[in-house]
PDB file of N, CA, C and O in Angstrom:
ATOM      1  N   UNK A   1       1.054  -1.332  -0.073  1.00  0.00           N
ATOM      2  CA  UNK A   1      -0.305   0.050   0.252  1.00  0.00           C
ATOM      3  C   UNK A   1       0.970   1.758   0.149  1.00  0.00           C
ATOM      4  O   UNK A   1       1.890   2.226   0.820  1.00  0.00           O
ATOM      5  N   UNK A   2       0.415   2.015  -0.782  1.00  0.00           N
ATOM      6  CA  UNK A   2       1.192   3.514  -0.784  1.00  0.00           C
ATOM      7  C   UNK A   2       0.119   4.534  -0.260  1.00  0.00           C
ATOM      8  O   UNK A   2      -1.045   4.535  -0.660  1.00  0.00           O
ATOM      9  N   UNK A   3       0.663   5.472   0.750  1.00  0.00           N
ATOM     10  CA  UNK A   3      -0.030   6.077   1.247  1.00  0.00           C
ATOM     11  C   UNK A   3       0.112   7.577   0.792  1.00  0.00           C
ATOM     12  O   UNK A   3       1.229   7.720   0.294  1.00  0.00           O
ATOM     13  N   UNK A   4      -0.744   8.964   0.778  1.00  0.00           N
ATOM     14  CA  UNK A   4      -0.976   9.555  -0.176  1.00  0.00           C
ATOM     15  C   UNK A   4      -1.053  10.868   0.590  1.00  0.00           C
ATOM     16  O   UNK A   4      -1.714  10.608   1.595  1.00  0.00           O
ATOM     17  N   UNK A   5      -0.693  12.185   0.610  1.00  0.00           N
ATOM     18  CA  UNK A   5      -1.058  13.322   0.966  1.00  0.00           C
ATOM     19  C   UNK A   5      -0.927  14.393   0.161  1.00  0.00           C
ATOM     20  O   UNK A   5      -0.463  14.173  -0.958  1.00  0.00           O
ATOM     21  N   UNK A   6      -1.197  15.411   0.425  1.00  0.00           N
ATOM     22  CA  UNK A   6      -1.202  16.594   0.342  1.00  0.00           C
ATOM     23  C   UNK A   6       0.560  17.318   0.157  1.00  0.00           C
ATOM     24  O   UNK A   6       1.040  17.385   1.288  1.00  0.00           O
ATOM     25  N   UNK A   7       1.543  17.826  -0.884  1.00  0.00           N
ATOM     26  CA  UNK A   7       2.513  18.306  -1.069  1.00  0.00           C
ATOM     27  C   UNK A   7       3.208  16.940   0.079  1.00  0.00           C
ATOM     28  O   UNK A   7       2.994  15.729   0.128  1.00  0.00           O
ATOM     29  N   UNK A   8       4.042  17.811   0.836  1.00  0.00           N
ATOM     30  CA  UNK A   8       5.016  17.858   1.843  1.00  0.00           C
ATOM     31  C   UNK A   8       5.224  17.177   2.595  1.00  0.00           C
ATOM     32  O   UNK A   8       6.335  16.666   2.739  1.00  0.00           O
ATOM     33  N   UNK A   9       4.068  16.905   3.439  1.00  0.00           N
ATOM     34  CA  UNK A   9       3.861  16.125   5.036  1.00  0.00           C
ATOM     35  C   UNK A   9       2.433  14.889   4.388  1.00  0.00           C
ATOM     36  O   UNK A   9       1.407  14.687   3.738  1.00  0.00           O
ATOM     37  N   UNK A  10       3.830  14.282   5.512  1.00  0.00           N
ATOM     38  CA  UNK A  10       3.507  12.389   5.352  1.00  0.00           C
ATOM     39  C   UNK A  10       2.456  11.869   6.020  1.00  0.00           C
ATOM     40  O   UNK A  10       2.384  11.793   7.247  1.00  0.00           O
ATOM     41  N   UNK A  11       1.372  11.392   4.999  1.00  0.00           N
ATOM     42  CA  UNK A  11       0.315  11.038   6.235  1.00  0.00           C
ATOM     43  C   UNK A  11      -0.555   9.509   5.986  1.00  0.00           C
ATOM     44  O   UNK A  11      -1.605   9.177   5.435  1.00  0.00           O
ATOM     45  N   UNK A  12       0.537   8.834   6.727  1.00  0.00           N
ATOM     46  CA  UNK A  12      -0.614   7.582   6.623  1.00  0.00           C
ATOM     47  C   UNK A  12      -1.527   6.848   7.401  1.00  0.00           C
ATOM     48  O   UNK A  12      -1.478   6.631   8.612  1.00  0.00           O
ATOM     49  N   UNK A  13      -2.741   6.329   6.207  1.00  0.00           N
ATOM     50  CA  UNK A  13      -3.864   5.490   5.550  1.00  0.00           C
ATOM     51  C   UNK A  13      -3.102   5.180   7.324  1.00  0.00           C
ATOM     52  O   UNK A  13      -1.996   4.844   7.747  1.00  0.00           O
ATOM     53  N   UNK A  14      -4.601   5.568   8.001  1.00  0.00           N
ATOM     54  CA  UNK A  14      -4.541   4.342   8.873  1.00  0.00           C
ATOM     55  C   UNK A  14      -6.015   3.693   8.886  1.00  0.00           C
ATOM     56  O   UNK A  14      -6.771   4.439   8.263  1.00  0.00           O
ATOM     57  N   UNK A  15      -6.750   2.440   9.433  1.00  0.00           N
ATOM     58  CA  UNK A  15      -7.689   1.786   9.674  1.00  0.00           C
ATOM     59  C   UNK A  15      -7.932   1.390  10.777  1.00  0.00           C
ATOM     60  O   UNK A  15      -6.915   1.246  11.456  1.00  0.00           O
ATOM     61  N   UNK A  16      -9.379   1.003  11.546  1.00  0.00           N
ATOM     62  CA  UNK A  16      -8.936   0.051  11.786  1.00  0.00           C
ATOM     63  C   UNK A  16      -8.795  -1.712  11.674  1.00  0.00           C
ATOM     64  O   UNK A  16      -9.449  -2.329  10.833  1.00  0.00           O
ATOM     65  N   UNK A  17      -7.780  -2.461  12.714  1.00  0.00           N
ATOM     66  CA  UNK A  17      -7.104  -3.554  13.186  1.00  0.00           C
ATOM     67  C   UNK A  17      -5.688  -3.225  11.736  1.00  0.00           C
ATOM     68  O   UNK A  17      -4.984  -3.889  10.975  1.00  0.00           O
ATOM     69  N   UNK A  18      -5.943  -1.845  12.067  1.00  0.00           N
ATOM     70  CA  UNK A  18      -4.048  -1.583  11.107  1.00  0.00           C
ATOM     71  C   UNK A  18      -3.072  -2.785  11.079  1.00  0.00           C
ATOM     72  O   UNK A  18      -2.368  -3.174  10.148  1.00  0.00           O
ATOM     73  N   UNK A  19      -3.227  -3.340  12.504  1.00  0.00           N
ATOM     74  CA  UNK A  19      -2.181  -3.622  13.239  1.00  0.00           C
ATOM     75  C   UNK A  19      -1.620  -5.090  12.339  1.00  0.00           C
ATOM     76  O   UNK A  19      -0.423  -5.350  12.213  1.00  0.00           O
ATOM     77  N   UNK A  20      -2.721  -5.938  11.775  1.00  0.00           N
ATOM     78  CA  UNK A  20      -3.234  -7.159  11.145  1.00  0.00           C
ATOM     79  C   UNK A  20      -2.297  -6.959  10.448  1.00  0.00           C
ATOM     80  O   UNK A  20      -1.271  -7.640  10.454  1.00  0.00           O
ATOM     81  N   UNK A  21      -2.619  -5.545   9.419  1.00  0.00           N
ATOM     82  CA  UNK A  21      -2.216  -5.742   7.621  1.00  0.00           C
ATOM     83  C   UNK A  21      -0.420  -6.429   7.273  1.00  0.00           C
ATOM     84  O   UNK A  21       0.685  -5.886   7.266  1.00  0.00           O
ATOM     85  N   UNK A  22      -0.738  -7.386   7.104  1.00  0.00           N
ATOM     86  CA  UNK A  22       1.335  -7.760   7.622  1.00  0.00           C
ATOM     87  C   UNK A  22       1.605  -7.644   6.327  1.00  0.00           C
ATOM     88  O   UNK A  22       2.362  -8.601   6.164  1.00  0.00           O
ATOM     89  N   UNK A  23       1.429  -6.770   4.602  1.00  0.00           N
ATOM     90  CA  UNK A  23       3.049  -5.898   4.434  1.00  0.00           C
ATOM     91  C   UNK A  23       2.725  -4.805   4.864  1.00  0.00           C
ATOM     92  O   UNK A  23       1.954  -4.534   5.784  1.00  0.00           O
ATOM     93  N   UNK A  24       3.929  -3.454   3.503  1.00  0.00           N
ATOM     94  CA  UNK A  24       4.299  -3.031   3.377  1.00  0.00           C
ATOM     95  C   UNK A  24       3.122  -1.602   3.394  1.00  0.00           C
ATOM     96  O   UNK A  24       2.170  -1.519   2.619  1.00  0.00           O
ATOM     97  N   UNK A  25       3.479  -0.541   4.485  1.00  0.00           N
ATOM     98  CA  UNK A  25       2.050   0.375   4.181  1.00  0.00           C
ATOM     99  C   UNK A  25       3.485   1.617   3.745  1.00  0.00           C
ATOM    100  O   UNK A  25       4.380   1.553   4.588  1.00  0.00           O
ATOM    101  N   UNK A  26       3.645   2.216   3.083  1.00  0.00           N
ATOM    102  CA  UNK A  26       4.560   3.632   2.385  1.00  0.00           C
ATOM    103  C   UNK A  26       3.668   5.216   1.495  1.00  0.00           C
ATOM    104  O   UNK A  26       2.728   5.434   0.730  1.00  0.00           O
ATOM    105  N   UNK A  27       4.375   5.713   1.992  1.00  0.00           N
ATOM    106  CA  UNK A  27       3.981   7.329   1.423  1.00  0.00           C
ATOM    107  C   UNK A  27       4.766   7.550   0.146  1.00  0.00           C
ATOM    108  O   UNK A  27       5.886   7.076  -0.047  1.00  0.00           O
ATOM    109  N   UNK A  28       4.344   8.026  -0.395  1.00  0.00           N
ATOM    110  CA  UNK A  28       4.993   8.772  -1.347  1.00  0.00           C
ATOM    111  C   UNK A  28       5.623   9.976  -1.095  1.00  0.00           C
ATOM    112  O   UNK A  28       5.281  11.104  -1.450  1.00  0.00           O
ATOM    113  N   UNK A  29       6.361   9.703  -0.594  1.00  0.00           N
ATOM    114  CA  UNK A  29       7.643  10.615   0.304  1.00  0.00           C
ATOM    115  C   UNK A  29       8.078  10.082   0.257  1.00  0.00           C
ATOM    116  O   UNK A  29       9.117  10.733   0.151  1.00  0.00           O
ATOM    117  N   UNK A  30       8.489   8.736   0.209  1.00  0.00           N
ATOM    118  CA  UNK A  30       9.371   7.623   1.195  1.00  0.00           C
ATOM    119  C   UNK A  30       9.771   6.737  -0.154  1.00  0.00           C
ATOM    120  O   UNK A  30      10.793   6.101  -0.415  1.00  0.00           O
ATOM    121  N   UNK A  31       8.562   6.955  -0.895  1.00  0.00           N
ATOM    122  CA  UNK A  31       8.814   6.071  -1.942  1.00  0.00           C
ATOM    123  C   UNK A  31      10.010   6.989  -3.310  1.00  0.00           C
ATOM    124  O   UNK A  31      10.220   8.199  -3.385  1.00  0.00           O
ATOM    125  N   UNK A  32      10.553   5.930  -4.164  1.00  0.00           N
ATOM    126  CA  UNK A  32      12.053   5.979  -4.608  1.00  0.00           C
ATOM    127  C   UNK A  32      12.031   5.856  -6.225  1.00  0.00           C
ATOM    128  O   UNK A  32      12.109   6.514  -7.262  1.00  0.00           O
ATOM    129  N   UNK A  33      11.885   4.670  -5.755  1.00  0.00           N
ATOM    130  CA  UNK A  33      11.941   3.511  -6.896  1.00  0.00           C
ATOM    131  C   UNK A  33      11.419   2.455  -6.814  1.00  0.00           C
ATOM    132  O   UNK A  33      11.149   1.958  -5.721  1.00  0.00           O
ATOM    133  N   UNK A  34      11.007   1.532  -8.632  1.00  0.00           N
ATOM    134  CA  UNK A  34       9.747   0.734  -8.117  1.00  0.00           C
ATOM    135  C   UNK A  34      10.291  -0.634  -7.856  1.00  0.00           C
ATOM    136  O   UNK A  34       9.633  -1.615  -8.204  1.00  0.00           O
ATOM    137  N   UNK A  35      11.886  -0.813  -7.043  1.00  0.00           N
ATOM    138  CA  UNK A  35      12.920  -1.787  -6.386  1.00  0.00           C
ATOM    139  C   UNK A  35      11.764  -2.911  -5.783  1.00  0.00           C
ATOM    140  O   UNK A  35      11.003  -2.489  -4.911  1.00  0.00           O
ATOM    141  N   UNK A  36      11.675  -3.837  -6.079  1.00  0.00           N
ATOM    142  CA  UNK A  36      10.877  -5.138  -5.222  1.00  0.00           C
ATOM    143  C   UNK A  36       9.156  -4.433  -5.261  1.00  0.00           C
ATOM    144  O   UNK A  36       8.685  -3.551  -4.543  1.00  0.00           O
ATOM    145  N   UNK A  37       8.638  -5.056  -6.158  1.00  0.00           N
ATOM    146  CA  UNK A  37       7.214  -3.848  -6.869  1.00  0.00           C
ATOM    147  C   UNK A  37       7.261  -5.447  -7.244  1.00  0.00           C
ATOM    148  O   UNK A  37       6.683  -6.206  -6.466  1.00  0.00           O
ATOM    149  N   UNK A  38       7.994  -6.059  -8.527  1.00  0.00           N
ATOM    150  CA  UNK A  38       8.123  -7.366  -9.096  1.00  0.00           C
ATOM    151  C   UNK A  38       6.618  -7.708  -9.226  1.00  0.00           C
ATOM    152  O   UNK A  38       6.253  -7.771  -8.052  1.00  0.00           O
ATOM    153  N   UNK A  39       5.443  -7.986 -10.085  1.00  0.00           N
ATOM    154  CA  UNK A  39       4.215  -8.897  -9.596  1.00  0.00           C
ATOM    155  C   UNK A  39       4.124  -8.632  -7.747  1.00  0.00           C
ATOM    156  O   UNK A  39       4.598  -9.186  -6.755  1.00  0.00           O
ATOM    157  N   UNK A  40       3.699  -8.077  -7.879  1.00  0.00           N
ATOM    158  CA  UNK A  40       2.856  -7.311  -6.190  1.00  0.00           C
ATOM    159  C   UNK A  40       1.871  -6.461  -6.145  1.00  0.00           C
ATOM    160  O   UNK A  40       1.832  -5.231  -6.162  1.00  0.00           O
ATOM    161  N   UNK A  41       1.124  -7.233  -6.088  1.00  0.00           N
ATOM    162  CA  UNK A  41      -0.746  -6.373  -6.297  1.00  0.00           C
ATOM    163  C   UNK A  41      -0.271  -4.914  -4.749  1.00  0.00           C
ATOM    164  O   UNK A  41       0.294  -4.796  -3.661  1.00  0.00           O
ATOM    165  N   UNK A  42      -0.713  -4.479  -5.355  1.00  0.00           N
ATOM    166  CA  UNK A  42      -0.405  -2.919  -5.006  1.00  0.00           C
ATOM    167  C   UNK A  42      -1.610  -1.992  -4.821  1.00  0.00           C
ATOM    168  O   UNK A  42      -2.261  -1.674  -5.816  1.00  0.00           O
ATOM    169  N   UNK A  43      -1.889  -1.615  -3.807  1.00  0.00           N
ATOM    170  CA  UNK A  43      -2.697  -0.032  -3.460  1.00  0.00           C
ATOM    171  C   UNK A  43      -2.208   1.117  -3.493  1.00  0.00           C
ATOM    172  O   UNK A  43      -1.467   1.736  -2.730  1.00  0.00           O
ATOM    173  N   UNK A  44      -2.840   1.420  -4.745  1.00  0.00           N
ATOM    174  CA  UNK A  44      -2.340   3.558  -4.451  1.00  0.00           C
ATOM    175  C   UNK A  44      -3.725   4.326  -3.464  1.00  0.00           C
ATOM    176  O   UNK A  44      -4.912   4.250  -3.778  1.00  0.00           O
ATOM    177  N   UNK A  45      -3.079   5.160  -2.039  1.00  0.00           N
ATOM    178  CA  UNK A  45      -4.618   5.921  -2.123  1.00  0.00           C
ATOM    179  C   UNK A  45      -4.599   6.957  -2.178  1.00  0.00           C
ATOM    180  O   UNK A  45      -4.302   7.439  -1.085  1.00  0.00           O
ATOM    181  N   UNK A  46      -4.735   7.531  -2.780  1.00  0.00           N
ATOM    182  CA  UNK A  46      -4.870   8.788  -2.656  1.00  0.00           C
ATOM    183  C   UNK A  46      -4.961   9.756  -5.127  1.00  0.00           C
ATOM    184  O   UNK A  46      -4.565   9.014  -6.026  1.00  0.00           O
ATOM    185  N   UNK A  47      -5.425  11.032  -5.447  1.00  0.00           N
ATOM    186  CA  UNK A  47      -5.259  11.306  -6.538  1.00  0.00           C
ATOM    187  C   UNK A  47      -4.815  11.980  -6.792  1.00  0.00           C
ATOM    188  O   UNK A  47      -5.454  12.684  -7.575  1.00  0.00           O
ATOM    189  N   UNK A  48      -3.111  12.580  -6.403  1.00  0.00           N
ATOM    190  CA  UNK A  48      -2.815  13.661  -6.613  1.00  0.00           C
ATOM    191  C   UNK A  48      -1.222  13.432  -8.045  1.00  0.00           C
ATOM    192  O   UNK A  48      -0.983  12.430  -8.720  1.00  0.00           O
ATOM    193  N   UNK A  49      -0.694  14.379  -8.034  1.00  0.00           N
ATOM    194  CA  UNK A  49       0.351  14.320  -8.879  1.00  0.00           C
ATOM    195  C   UNK A  49       1.553  13.380  -8.723  1.00  0.00           C
ATOM    196  O   UNK A  49       2.469  12.912  -9.399  1.00  0.00           O
ATOM    197  N   UNK A  50       1.133  13.356  -7.649  1.00  0.00           N
ATOM    198  CA  UNK A  50       2.840  11.562  -6.874  1.00  0.00           C
ATOM    199  C   UNK A  50       1.378  10.435  -6.963  1.00  0.00           C
ATOM    200  O   UNK A  50       0.868   9.594  -7.703  1.00  0.00           O
ATOM    201  N   UNK A  51       1.288  10.748  -6.358  1.00  0.00           N
ATOM    202  CA  UNK A  51       0.077   9.490  -6.544  1.00  0.00           C
ATOM    203  C   UNK A  51       0.031   8.550  -7.922  1.00  0.00           C
ATOM    204  O   UNK A  51       0.428   7.385  -7.909  1.00  0.00           O
ATOM    205  N   UNK A  52      -0.466   9.156  -9.030  1.00  0.00           N
ATOM    206  CA  UNK A  52      -0.349   9.378 -10.783  1.00  0.00           C
ATOM    207  C   UNK A  52       0.485   8.775 -10.933  1.00  0.00           C
ATOM    208  O   UNK A  52       0.428   7.609 -11.325  1.00  0.00           O
ATOM    209  N   UNK A  53       1.584   9.442 -10.642  1.00  0.00           N
ATOM    210  CA  UNK A  53       3.428   8.755 -11.546  1.00  0.00           C
ATOM    211  C   UNK A  53       3.828   7.633 -10.658  1.00  0.00           C
ATOM    212  O   UNK A  53       4.518   6.766 -11.195  1.00  0.00           O
ATOM    213  N   UNK A  54       3.599   7.518  -9.695  1.00  0.00           N
ATOM    214  CA  UNK A  54       3.973   6.404  -8.802  1.00  0.00           C
ATOM    215  C   UNK A  54       2.281   4.948  -9.020  1.00  0.00           C
ATOM    216  O   UNK A  54       2.349   3.747  -8.755  1.00  0.00           O
ATOM    217  N   UNK A  55       1.475   5.446  -9.366  1.00  0.00           N
ATOM    218  CA  UNK A  55       0.551   4.556 -10.043  1.00  0.00           C
ATOM    219  C   UNK A  55       0.991   3.735 -11.527  1.00  0.00           C
ATOM    220  O   UNK A  55       0.809   2.540 -11.760  1.00  0.00           O
ATOM    221  N   UNK A  56       1.992   5.356 -12.977  1.00  0.00           N
ATOM    222  CA  UNK A  56       2.003   4.854 -13.586  1.00  0.00           C
ATOM    223  C   UNK A  56       3.780   3.379 -14.053  1.00  0.00           C
ATOM    224  O   UNK A  56       4.036   2.395 -14.747  1.00  0.00           O
ATOM    225  N   UNK A  57       4.332   4.189 -13.166  1.00  0.00           N
ATOM    226  CA  UNK A  57       5.802   3.620 -12.721  1.00  0.00           C
ATOM    227  C   UNK A  57       4.825   2.449 -12.651  1.00  0.00           C
ATOM    228  O   UNK A  57       4.502   1.868 -13.688  1.00  0.00           O
ATOM    229  N   UNK A  58       4.214   1.982 -11.133  1.00  0.00           N
ATOM    230  CA  UNK A  58       4.404   0.367 -10.793  1.00  0.00           C
ATOM    231  C   UNK A  58       3.094  -0.079 -11.862  1.00  0.00           C
ATOM    232  O   UNK A  58       3.155  -1.307 -11.927  1.00  0.00           O
ATOM    233  N   UNK A  59       2.355   0.236 -12.413  1.00  0.00           N
ATOM    234  CA  UNK A  59       1.366  -0.968 -12.829  1.00  0.00           C
ATOM    235  C   UNK A  59       2.106  -1.529 -14.193  1.00  0.00           C
ATOM    236  O   UNK A  59       1.411  -2.219 -14.938  1.00  0.00           O
ATOM    237  N   UNK A  60       3.785  -1.215 -14.644  1.00  0.00           N
ATOM    238  CA  UNK A  60       3.935  -1.331 -15.252  1.00  0.00           C
ATOM    239  C   UNK A  60       4.756  -3.276 -14.988  1.00  0.00           C
ATOM    240  O   UNK A  60       4.902  -4.141 -15.852  1.00  0.00           O
ATOM    241  N   UNK A  61       5.255  -3.360 -12.906  1.00  0.00           N
ATOM    242  CA  UNK A  61       5.637  -4.145 -12.658  1.00  0.00           C
ATOM    243  C   UNK A  61       4.593  -4.933 -12.066  1.00  0.00           C
ATOM    244  O   UNK A  61       4.699  -6.138 -12.294  1.00  0.00           O
ATOM    245  N   UNK A  62       3.453  -4.522 -11.255  1.00  0.00           N
ATOM    246  CA  UNK A  62       3.086  -5.389 -10.403  1.00  0.00           C
ATOM    247  C   UNK A  62       2.242  -6.192 -11.360  1.00  0.00           C
ATOM    248  O   UNK A  62       2.133  -6.317 -12.580  1.00  0.00           O
ATOM    249  N   UNK A  63       1.546  -6.811  -9.971  1.00  0.00           N
ATOM    250  CA  UNK A  63       0.494  -8.590 -10.350  1.00  0.00           C
ATOM    251  C   UNK A  63      -0.411  -7.180 -11.302  1.00  0.00           C
ATOM    252  O   UNK A  63      -0.282  -5.958 -11.241  1.00  0.00           O
ATOM    253  N   UNK A  64      -1.297  -8.055 -12.115  1.00  0.00           N
ATOM    254  CA  UNK A  64      -2.418  -7.899 -12.508  1.00  0.00           C
ATOM    255  C   UNK A  64      -3.344  -8.006 -12.582  1.00  0.00           C
ATOM    256  O   UNK A  64      -3.670  -8.086 -13.767  1.00  0.00           O
ATOM    257  N   UNK A  65      -4.272  -8.083 -11.815  1.00  0.00           N
ATOM    258  CA  UNK A  65      -6.218  -9.009 -11.403  1.00  0.00           C
ATOM    259  C   UNK A  65      -6.210  -8.899 -13.743  1.00  0.00           C
ATOM    260  O   UNK A  65      -5.621  -8.570 -14.773  1.00  0.00           O
ATOM    261  N   UNK A  66      -7.594  -9.597 -12.992  1.00  0.00           N
ATOM    262  CA  UNK A  66      -8.510 -10.150 -13.835  1.00  0.00           C
ATOM    263  C   UNK A  66      -9.687  -9.212 -13.984  1.00  0.00           C
ATOM    264  O   UNK A  66     -10.241  -9.097 -12.890  1.00  0.00           O
ATOM    265  N   UNK A  67     -10.362  -8.396 -15.063  1.00  0.00           N
ATOM    266  CA  UNK A  67     -10.948  -7.759 -14.888  1.00  0.00           C
ATOM    267  C   UNK A  67     -12.050  -8.462 -14.718  1.00  0.00           C
ATOM    268  O   UNK A  67     -12.223  -9.398 -15.499  1.00  0.00           O
ATOM    269  N   UNK A  68     -13.684  -8.044 -13.036  1.00  0.00           N
ATOM    270  CA  UNK A  68     -13.844  -8.851 -12.552  1.00  0.00           C
ATOM    271  C   UNK A  68     -15.343  -8.492 -13.919  1.00  0.00           C
ATOM    272  O   UNK A  68     -15.405  -7.612 -14.777  1.00  0.00           O
ATOM    273  N   UNK A  69     -16.050  -9.289 -13.670  1.00  0.00           N
ATOM    274  CA  UNK A  69     -17.648  -9.490 -15.204  1.00  0.00           C
ATOM    275  C   UNK A  69     -18.954  -8.912 -14.324  1.00  0.00           C
ATOM    276  O   UNK A  69     -20.071  -8.859 -14.839  1.00  0.00           O
TER     277      UNK A  69
END
C-alpha cells in the first residue's frame, strides 16, 4: 500500500486493525523507485500528481488482476 497526502506532509492511512495488515505501508514521500514491487499486489490511495506518477510506474511491473465480469 502506498499512502499519500497533500504536498510534503506525509500522512499514513490508518484503519481498524491495521496492526493485522502484514504488508508494507509506504508514503509517496518515501517512495524512490519501483524495486521490490515486481509481481506484487499494490493499492494506491490518493489522486494527486505523486500518486499518479507512482501508479503509472508501478502498473508496469505490479501484479495484474483479471477484470471482474
